[in-house]
C-alpha positions as CSV (number, residue, x, y, z in Angstrom):
1,M,0.2,0.2,0.0
2,R,2.8,2.5,0.8
3,K,4.6,1.7,-2.7
4,K,1.2,2.7,-4.3
5,I,1.2,5.7,-2.6
6,L,4.8,6.7,-3.3
7,L,4.6,5.9,-6.8
8,T,1.0,7.8,-7.3
9,I,3.0,11.2,-5.4
10,L,5.7,10.5,-7.8
11,I,3.7,10.8,-10.8
12,M,1.9,13.6,-9.4
13,C,5.2,15.5,-9.0
14,L,6.3,14.8,-12.7
15,A,3.1,15.8,-13.9
16,Y,3.4,19.1,-11.9
17,Q,6.9,19.7,-13.3
18,N,5.4,19.3,-16.7
19,V,2.9,21.9,-16.2
20,A,5.1,24.3,-14.8
21,A,7.5,23.9,-17.7
22,Q,4.7,24.3,-20.1
23,Q,4.0,27.6,-18.1
24,E,7.5,28.8,-18.9
25,V,7.1,29.4,-22.6
26,K,8.2,33.0,-23.4
27,I,8.5,35.0,-26.7
28,E,12.0,36.3,-26.7
29,S,11.9,38.5,-29.6
30,F,10.1,39.0,-33.1
31,T,12.2,41.0,-35.2
32,A,12.2,42.1,-39.2
33,T,15.7,41.5,-40.4
34,T,17.2,43.0,-43.3
35,D,17.3,40.2,-45.2
36,H,15.2,39.1,-48.2
37,I,13.9,36.0,-49.3
38,P,15.9,34.4,-52.1
39,S,14.5,33.8,-55.5
40,A,14.6,29.6,-54.8
41,D,12.7,29.9,-51.6
42,R,9.9,32.2,-52.5
43,K,6.3,31.5,-52.4
44,K,3.2,33.2,-53.2
45,D,-0.2,32.9,-51.9
46,S,-3.5,32.0,-54.1
47,N,-3.8,35.5,-55.1
48,G,-0.2,35.8,-56.6
49,V,1.0,37.9,-54.0
50,P,4.5,37.0,-52.6
51,C,4.7,35.8,-49.1
52,A,6.5,36.7,-45.5
53,L,8.8,34.2,-44.6
54,V,8.7,33.9,-40.3
55,K,11.8,31.8,-39.2
56,V,11.0,30.7,-35.6
57,Q,13.9,29.1,-33.3
58,V,12.4,26.9,-30.8
59,I,13.5,23.7,-29.2
60,D,9.8,21.9,-29.6
61,D,8.3,20.7,-32.5
62,I,5.3,22.8,-33.8
63,E,2.3,20.7,-34.6
64,R,0.1,23.2,-35.8
65,V,-0.1,26.9,-37.2
66,E,-3.2,29.4,-36.8
67,G,-3.1,32.2,-38.9
68,N,-2.6,33.1,-42.5
69,K,0.0,30.3,-43.3
70,I,0.9,29.1,-46.8
71,G,2.2,25.6,-47.5
72,D,3.6,23.4,-44.8
73,I,6.1,23.9,-42.0
74,I,9.5,23.6,-43.1
75,N,11.9,21.9,-40.3
76,K,15.1,22.8,-40.2
77,G,15.9,21.5,-36.8
78,V,16.0,24.1,-34.2
79,E,14.9,26.7,-36.7
80,K,11.1,26.4,-38.2
81,W,10.2,28.1,-41.3
82,I,6.8,29.3,-41.6
83,Y,5.5,31.0,-44.7
84,M,2.6,33.8,-44.1
85,C,0.6,36.2,-46.3
86,K,1.3,39.7,-46.9
87,G,-0.5,42.0,-44.2
88,S,-0.5,39.2,-41.5
89,R,-0.8,40.5,-37.9
90,N,-0.7,37.2,-35.5
91,V,0.1,34.0,-35.4
92,R,-0.8,31.1,-32.8
93,L,1.7,28.2,-32.5
94,H,0.8,24.7,-31.3
95,F,3.9,22.7,-29.7
96,K,4.0,19.0,-29.2
97,N,5.0,19.1,-25.7
98,H,4.2,22.6,-24.3
99,L,1.4,24.8,-24.3
100,P,0.1,27.1,-27.6
101,V,1.2,30.9,-27.5
102,K,-0.1,33.5,-29.8
103,V,2.3,36.4,-31.2
104,T,1.0,39.7,-31.8
105,F,3.0,41.5,-34.2
106,R,2.1,45.0,-33.2
107,D,3.5,44.2,-29.8
108,F,6.9,44.4,-31.6
109,R,6.0,47.5,-33.6
110,I,5.4,45.3,-36.8
111,N,1.7,46.2,-37.9
112,G,1.7,43.7,-40.6
113,L,4.3,41.3,-42.5
114,E,5.8,42.6,-46.0
115,S,6.2,40.7,-49.0
116,N,9.3,38.9,-49.6
117,R,10.9,40.1,-46.2
118,V,12.2,37.5,-43.5
119,Y,11.3,37.7,-39.7
120,E,12.7,35.9,-36.8
121,L,10.8,34.7,-33.8
122,V,12.9,33.4,-31.2
123,I,10.7,31.3,-28.4
124,N,12.5,30.1,-25.3
125,M,11.0,27.1,-23.5
126,P,13.1,25.2,-21.1
127,N,13.0,21.1,-21.3
128,L,11.7,19.5,-18.5
129,P,13.9,18.6,-15.9
130,S,15.4,14.9,-15.7
131,S,16.3,12.8,-13.1
132,S,20.3,13.2,-14.2
133,E,19.7,17.3,-14.5
134,Q,18.7,17.0,-10.8
135,M,21.8,15.5,-9.6
136,E,24.5,17.9,-8.7
137,V,26.9,18.5,-11.8
138,K,30.0,20.2,-11.8
139,G,30.5,23.3,-14.0
140,N,31.8,26.8,-14.2
141,N,30.4,30.3,-15.7
142,M,30.9,30.7,-19.6
143,L,31.8,34.2,-19.8
144,M,31.4,36.5,-22.9
145,R,32.0,40.2,-24.0
146,V,29.3,40.9,-26.6
147,I,29.3,43.5,-29.3
148,P,26.6,44.9,-29.9
149,A,25.0,44.5,-26.7
150,N,21.4,43.8,-27.9
151,A,22.7,40.9,-30.0
152,I,20.8,37.5,-29.3
153,I,23.1,34.7,-28.3
154,T,22.0,30.7,-28.8
155,I,24.2,28.3,-26.8
156,W,24.1,24.7,-27.2
157,S,26.0,21.4,-26.9
158,D,25.9,17.8,-28.2
159,D,24.0,16.9,-24.8
160,N,22.2,19.9,-24.3
161,P,19.5,21.8,-26.5
162,R,19.7,25.2,-27.6
163,K,18.8,28.0,-25.5
164,I,18.6,31.7,-25.8
165,Y,20.2,34.3,-24.1
166,R,20.7,38.2,-24.0
167,P,23.7,39.9,-22.7
168,E,23.3,42.9,-20.0
169,N,23.4,46.3,-20.9
170,D,27.2,46.6,-21.1
171,G,27.3,43.6,-23.5
172,S,28.7,41.0,-20.5
173,L,27.1,37.5,-20.2
174,S,27.6,35.1,-17.7
175,I,26.1,31.3,-17.6
176,H,26.6,28.6,-15.5
177,L,27.2,25.4,-17.5
178,P,28.5,21.7,-16.7
179,Y,32.1,21.2,-18.3
180,G,32.4,20.7,-22.0
181,R,32.2,22.2,-25.1
182,Y,29.6,24.3,-26.2
183,Y,28.7,26.2,-29.4
184,Y,27.0,29.7,-29.8
185,K,25.4,31.4,-32.5
186,A,25.3,35.5,-32.1
187,K,22.8,37.3,-34.0
188,A,21.7,41.3,-34.3
189,E,20.0,43.2,-36.7
190,G,22.2,45.0,-39.0
191,Y,25.1,42.7,-38.5
192,N,26.5,39.6,-39.9
193,D,25.9,36.6,-37.7
194,L,28.6,34.9,-35.7
195,D,29.2,31.2,-34.8
196,G,32.0,30.2,-32.3
197,S,32.7,27.5,-29.7
198,V,33.8,27.9,-26.2
199,F,35.1,25.2,-23.6
200,V,33.9,25.2,-20.0
201,S,36.5,24.2,-17.9
202,D,38.0,25.1,-14.3
203,H,39.8,28.1,-15.6
204,N,37.4,30.1,-17.9
205,D,38.5,33.4,-19.8
206,W,36.2,36.0,-21.4
207,E,35.2,35.3,-25.0
208,N,34.9,38.3,-27.1
209,V,31.9,37.9,-29.5
210,I,32.2,41.1,-31.7
211,L,30.0,40.9,-34.5
212,T,30.6,42.9,-38.0
213,P,28.2,45.2,-39.5
214,I,26.1,44.2,-42.8
215,M,28.2,46.7,-45.0
216,G,26.5,49.1,-47.6
217,I,27.7,49.8,-51.4
218,L,28.5,53.6,-51.9
219,T,29.3,54.7,-55.3
220,I,30.5,58.5,-55.6
221,S,31.0,60.3,-58.7
222,C,32.2,63.9,-59.7
223,P,32.9,65.0,-63.5
224,T,36.0,66.8,-62.5
225,P,39.0,64.6,-62.8
226,K,42.3,64.7,-60.6
227,T,39.7,65.0,-57.5
228,T,40.2,63.6,-54.0
229,F,36.8,62.3,-52.4
230,Y,36.8,62.5,-48.5
231,L,34.5,60.2,-46.5
232,D,33.8,61.4,-42.5
233,G,37.2,63.7,-43.4
234,K,39.4,60.8,-44.3
235,P,40.6,60.5,-48.0
236,L,39.4,57.7,-50.1
237,E,42.0,55.7,-52.6
238,K,41.5,55.8,-55.9
239,N,43.2,56.7,-59.1
240,A,44.0,60.2,-59.6
241,K,42.2,60.6,-62.8
242,A,39.4,58.7,-62.0
243,T,35.6,60.3,-61.4
244,L,34.1,57.5,-59.8
245,W,34.6,55.5,-56.5
246,T,32.8,52.5,-55.3
247,G,33.4,50.6,-51.8
248,Q,31.9,49.1,-48.6
249,V,30.9,51.5,-46.0
250,V,29.5,50.7,-42.5
251,P,25.8,52.0,-42.6
252,G,24.7,55.2,-41.2
253,T,25.3,58.9,-42.0
254,H,28.2,60.1,-43.5
255,S,30.0,63.1,-44.7
256,V,31.3,63.4,-48.2
257,E,33.6,65.9,-49.7
258,V,35.1,66.4,-53.0
259,K,38.0,68.7,-53.5
260,R,40.8,69.9,-55.8
261,N,43.5,72.4,-55.5
262,G,42.1,75.5,-57.3
263,H,38.6,74.8,-57.2
264,Y,35.7,75.3,-54.6
265,D,35.0,72.3,-52.5
266,Q,31.5,70.5,-52.5
267,Q,30.2,68.5,-49.5
268,K,26.9,66.5,-48.9
269,Q,25.5,64.3,-46.5
270,V,24.4,60.5,-47.3
271,I,22.9,58.0,-45.7
272,V,24.1,54.3,-45.9
273,S,21.7,51.3,-45.2
274,P,22.8,48.1,-44.8
275,N,23.1,45.5,-47.7
276,Q,22.0,48.1,-50.2
277,D,23.7,50.3,-53.0
278,T,23.7,54.0,-52.5
279,Y,24.7,56.6,-55.3
280,L,25.8,60.2,-54.8
281,Q,26.5,62.6,-57.6
282,F,28.2,66.0,-57.4
283,E,28.5,68.4,-60.0
284,S,31.8,69.6,-61.7
285,L,33.8,71.6,-59.5
286,K,34.6,75.1,-60.6
287,T,37.7,77.3,-60.5
288,E,37.9,80.9,-58.8
289,A,38.0,82.4,-62.1
290,E,34.6,80.8,-63.3
291,V,33.0,81.6,-60.2
292,K,34.0,85.3,-60.5
293,K,32.9,85.4,-64.4
294,E,29.5,84.0,-63.3
295,R,29.3,86.6,-60.7
296,K,30.3,89.3,-63.0
297,Q,27.4,87.9,-65.8
298,A,25.0,87.8,-63.2
299,A,25.8,91.6,-61.7
300,K,25.4,92.7,-65.6
301,K,22.3,91.1,-66.3
302,E,20.9,92.4,-62.9
303,K,21.7,96.2,-64.3
304,Q,20.4,95.8,-67.4
305,Q,17.2,94.6,-66.1
306,K,17.2,97.5,-63.6
307,Q,17.8,99.8,-66.5
308,Q,15.0,98.5,-68.7
309,T,12.7,98.9,-65.9
310,D,13.7,102.5,-65.3
311,K,13.3,103.2,-69.1
312,E,9.7,101.8,-68.7
313,E,8.8,104.1,-65.9
314,E,10.3,107.2,-67.6
315,E,8.5,106.5,-71.1
316,P,5.3,109.1,-71.4
317,H,2.0,107.8,-71.6
318,L,0.7,107.8,-75.3
319,L,-2.7,106.3,-74.8
320,V,-5.5,108.7,-75.9
321,D,-8.7,109.1,-73.6
322,N,-10.6,107.0,-76.0
323,E,-8.3,104.1,-75.9
324,Q,-8.4,104.4,-72.1
325,T,-12.1,104.2,-72.1
326,V,-12.3,101.3,-74.2
327,R,-9.8,99.6,-72.0
328,Q,-11.9,100.3,-68.9
329,S,-15.1,99.1,-70.3
330,A,-13.4,95.7,-71.5
331,E,-11.9,95.5,-67.8
332,K,-15.5,96.1,-66.2
333,S,-17.2,93.8,-68.8
334,V,-14.6,90.9,-67.7
335,T,-15.0,91.6,-64.0
336,R,-18.7,91.4,-64.5
337,K,-18.4,87.9,-66.1
338,V,-16.0,86.6,-63.7
339,T,-18.2,87.7,-61.1
340,A,-21.4,86.4,-62.6
341,E,-19.5,82.8,-63.1
342,T,-17.6,82.4,-59.8
343,P,-19.6,80.4,-57.2
344,D,-20.4,82.0,-54.0
345,N,-18.1,80.1,-51.5
346,R,-18.7,82.1,-48.4
347,A,-19.0,80.2,-45.1
348,F,-22.8,81.4,-44.4
349,V,-25.1,82.9,-47.0
350,F,-28.8,84.3,-46.0
351,G,-31.3,84.9,-48.7
352,L,-35.1,85.1,-49.4
353,R,-37.2,82.7,-51.3
354,T,-40.5,82.6,-52.8
355,G,-42.3,80.7,-55.5
356,V,-45.1,78.6,-56.9
357,N,-46.4,75.0,-55.4
358,M,-48.2,72.4,-57.6
359,A,-49.4,70.0,-54.8
360,S,-51.6,66.8,-54.8
361,I,-51.9,64.0,-52.3
362,A,-51.1,60.4,-52.7
363,L,-53.9,58.3,-52.5
364,S,-54.4,55.0,-50.6
365,S,-54.8,51.7,-52.9
366,D,-58.5,51.2,-52.2
367,A,-59.4,54.9,-53.5
368,H,-61.7,54.8,-56.3
369,G,-60.8,58.0,-58.0
370,D,-57.7,60.3,-58.3
371,S,-55.8,63.1,-57.2
372,K,-55.2,66.6,-59.2
373,M,-52.6,69.5,-58.7
374,T,-53.6,72.4,-57.3
375,A,-51.5,75.5,-57.3
376,S,-50.5,77.9,-54.4
377,F,-47.3,79.4,-53.3
378,H,-44.6,79.5,-50.8
379,A,-42.4,82.2,-49.1
380,G,-39.6,82.5,-46.4
381,V,-35.9,82.9,-45.7
382,N,-33.0,80.7,-46.5
383,L,-29.6,79.9,-44.9
384,D,-26.8,78.6,-46.9
385,M,-23.6,76.8,-44.7
386,R,-20.6,75.7,-46.8
387,I,-18.8,72.3,-45.8
388,T,-16.4,72.1,-48.4
389,N,-15.8,74.3,-51.9
390,N,-18.4,71.5,-53.2
391,L,-20.7,70.7,-50.3
392,H,-22.9,72.8,-48.4
393,L,-25.9,72.4,-45.8
394,N,-28.9,74.3,-47.2
395,T,-32.1,75.1,-45.0
396,S,-35.1,77.1,-45.2
397,L,-37.8,78.2,-43.1
398,L,-41.1,78.9,-45.2
399,Y,-44.6,79.4,-45.2
400,S,-46.0,76.5,-47.8
401,Q,-49.7,76.3,-48.9
402,K,-50.6,73.2,-50.4
403,G,-53.9,71.3,-51.4
404,Y,-55.4,68.7,-53.5
405,K,-58.5,68.1,-55.7
406,Y,-60.1,64.4,-55.8
407,E,-62.6,63.0,-57.6
408,D,-64.0,59.8,-56.4
409,G,-65.0,58.3,-60.0
410,V,-68.1,56.6,-58.3
411,Y,-71.4,58.1,-59.6
412,S,-74.5,58.1,-57.4
413,S,-78.0,59.1,-59.1
414,S,-78.7,61.0,-55.6
415,M,-75.6,62.7,-55.2
416,G,-73.6,62.7,-58.5
417,Y,-69.9,62.3,-58.0
418,L,-68.1,62.6,-54.6
419,N,-65.5,65.3,-55.0
420,E,-63.3,67.0,-52.2
421,T,-61.1,70.0,-52.6
422,A,-58.5,70.5,-49.6
423,T,-56.2,73.5,-48.8
424,A,-53.6,73.4,-46.1
425,H,-51.2,76.0,-44.8
426,F,-47.8,74.7,-43.2
427,L,-44.6,76.3,-41.6
428,T,-42.2,74.1,-43.4
429,L,-38.6,73.1,-42.8
430,P,-36.2,71.6,-45.2
431,I,-32.7,70.6,-44.2
432,Q,-30.8,69.8,-47.4
433,L,-27.3,68.7,-48.6
434,S,-26.2,70.4,-51.7
435,Y,-23.6,69.5,-53.9
436,R,-22.2,72.0,-56.2
437,I,-20.7,71.9,-59.7
438,G,-20.0,75.3,-60.6
439,M,-23.0,77.7,-60.8
440,F,-25.4,74.5,-60.7
441,Q,-26.4,72.3,-57.5
442,I,-28.1,69.2,-56.7
443,N,-30.2,69.3,-53.5
444,C,-31.3,66.2,-51.3
445,G,-32.6,66.2,-47.7
446,P,-35.7,65.5,-45.4
447,Y,-38.1,68.1,-44.4
448,I,-40.8,68.8,-41.6
449,E,-43.5,70.8,-41.4
450,Y,-46.5,71.6,-39.2
451,G,-50.1,72.4,-40.3
452,L,-51.3,75.8,-39.4
453,G,-54.9,75.4,-40.6
454,G,-57.0,74.8,-43.6
455,E,-60.2,73.3,-44.8
456,I,-61.5,70.5,-46.9
457,E,-64.9,71.2,-49.1
458,Y,-66.9,68.3,-49.9
459,G,-68.6,69.1,-53.1
460,S,-71.7,66.7,-53.4
461,Y,-72.5,67.7,-49.7
462,S,-71.5,71.3,-49.8
463,S,-69.9,70.8,-45.8
464,R,-66.5,71.8,-44.9
465,I,-64.0,70.6,-42.2
466,D,-60.8,71.7,-40.7
467,T,-58.3,70.0,-42.8
468,F,-56.1,68.9,-39.8
469,E,-59.3,67.3,-38.1
470,H,-59.0,64.8,-40.8
471,F,-55.2,64.7,-41.1
472,D,-52.0,64.8,-38.5
473,A,-50.8,68.5,-38.3
474,L,-47.1,67.0,-38.2
475,N,-46.0,66.3,-41.5
476,Y,-42.5,64.9,-42.9
477,G,-40.9,63.5,-45.8
478,I,-37.9,63.8,-48.4
479,T,-37.1,66.1,-50.9
480,V,-34.8,66.3,-53.7
481,G,-34.0,68.9,-56.4
482,V,-31.6,71.0,-58.4
483,G,-30.7,74.8,-58.9
484,R,-28.6,77.4,-60.5
485,T,-27.3,80.6,-59.2
486,L,-28.0,83.6,-61.7
487,W,-25.7,87.0,-61.7
488,K,-24.2,85.9,-58.5
489,R,-26.9,86.8,-56.3
490,F,-30.2,85.3,-57.9
491,Y,-31.5,81.9,-57.4
492,L,-33.9,79.5,-59.5
493,G,-34.5,76.2,-58.3
494,V,-37.2,73.3,-58.7
495,N,-37.9,70.7,-55.7
496,Y,-40.0,67.6,-55.6
497,E,-41.4,67.0,-52.0
498,M,-43.0,63.5,-50.8
499,G,-45.0,63.7,-47.6
500,M,-44.2,60.1,-46.0
501,S,-46.7,60.8,-42.9
502,D,-50.6,61.1,-42.6
503,Y,-50.9,64.0,-45.2
504,A,-49.0,62.2,-47.9
505,N,-48.6,65.2,-50.1
506,R,-46.9,65.3,-53.6
507,N,-45.6,68.6,-54.4
508,I,-43.5,70.4,-57.0
509,A,-42.0,73.8,-55.9
510,I,-40.3,76.3,-58.3
511,S,-38.7,78.7,-56.3
512,L,-37.1,82.4,-57.1
513,G,-34.8,83.6,-54.8
514,Y,-32.0,86.4,-53.6
515,N,-29.1,85.9,-51.9
516,F,-27.6,88.6,-49.7
C-alpha cells in the first residue's frame, strides 16, 4: 500500500513539473531582418502575392499553426520556417510538448508582414528537468563580452538543447554550465551572424563575441578629374584621374567631400543602408575664375534689367482718352463676367425665397378616384452653410400653402360624383445637402412641417371641415431638386417633395430667390 502511495505522489510531482515547464514558454523577440527571401525560396499566396517568411527558433516541434499560413512548416532543426500572407498581424503556434502561444506582431512594433521579407521569432521554452539534471553536476561560468549588446546569443552542446540568452546592457554575459564544449550563434539586426565555440572548464577566460556590421555599397561620382574624395574627413584611395569611387561602407549617416586644388569644394551628407547600393552624384567643381565670371555676368544682367525697368517708368503715356475708355470698359465687362460665373463660397449666405407650389396627395390603394394638382405658393428665408468648396448644407423656413383635388369616380344618382377640395397651410423646414458643380447644384434631404390650418370642402355635400381634423398636423418627408445661381445673387430652383406621414402630399415647388 505504501509503495502505491509513493508511486502516485511521484507521478503527480512529474506531472506538476511538466505543467510548470509548459507555463515557462516565453517569446524572447520578434524582429524584421534586413534579409530578403532568396528567389529559390520564395512562395506566393492563392492571389499571386509574394509571401513573408517567419523563421521560428524553438526547441520543440510545431504541430499546428493558426493564421494566414501558406504551405507546410519547413523543419530545419531548431529553426522552423513558416510562410505567411502579406499583411498578417498575428500567429498562434501549437507545440508538441508545450502549451500554445499567440504572437501579436503589433506588440513588437510590426503592424503587418511585408512581401519577400524575412522575420525572426525566438521562443524560449526550457526542457523538463530529468533525473540526471537534478543530480549535482560540476561546471563553471561561461563568460562573454558581446558587441553589440543587443545581440541574441543561442548556446547549445551535443548533450544540451539550444537556449536563447540576452547580454546585459554593457554587453556582458555569464552563464553557469556543466564542463564541456559548447557552441554559440550570435545575431543582431544590421550585423552578420557569428558562429563559435567555447570550452567550459575550471579556468575560463572572457570570450569576445564581436559581430561585424552588414556593409552597404556607396558609389561617389564627380565629373571633374584629379579630384580627391573624403569620407568623414578621411581621403579615399582611388586613381587620381578617376571620377568614380565604389566601396563598402558601414551603415549610417556619413559626410562626403570632393576637393581639388584651385577649385571650390563641395560637401554632402549621405545615408548608407545595410546590404543596399547608394549613389551620390556631385556637380563639376568650379575654379575661382569661373565663379568670378559667373558673378560678373549675373551682376551685368541685373544691371540691364534695372535699366530696362527705369526706362519703362520714364516713358510718357501715349494712350489717348478713347483708348483708355475702351480698355476700362473691357476690364469692367470681364470683371462682371467673372463675378457672375464665380461660385459664392462664403461660409454663410442668407437669402429670401418665394415661388409656386403644384401640390396633390398620394391616395391609398383602395381609393376609386384620382388626385389632381392645385396651384399655390410658398415664401420664406434661406440659410446656406459651406462645408467644403463643393458640399453645402442648405435650410429654409417657409410658409407653404398646399392642397389637392380629389374625384371619387363613383357616380350616385342622388348625389352625383363624390368630390373634395382641400387646402392646407404649413410652416415648413427643409434641411438639404447641396452638391455644387460650378453655378449648378443638386439638393437632397428631409423636411418637416407643421400644419397651421386649412379646410376640406366636400362638393356633393357642400360641407367643410378643418383639414387637420382629418389629417395629423405634423408632416414629414423627403425632398430632392436642382438649382442654379444667376448673376451671383439670384437663385432659381425646382424641388420635388414627397410626404411620408398621414398627409402624404406630392408637391413640385419652383423657387426664385435672392442671396444677400
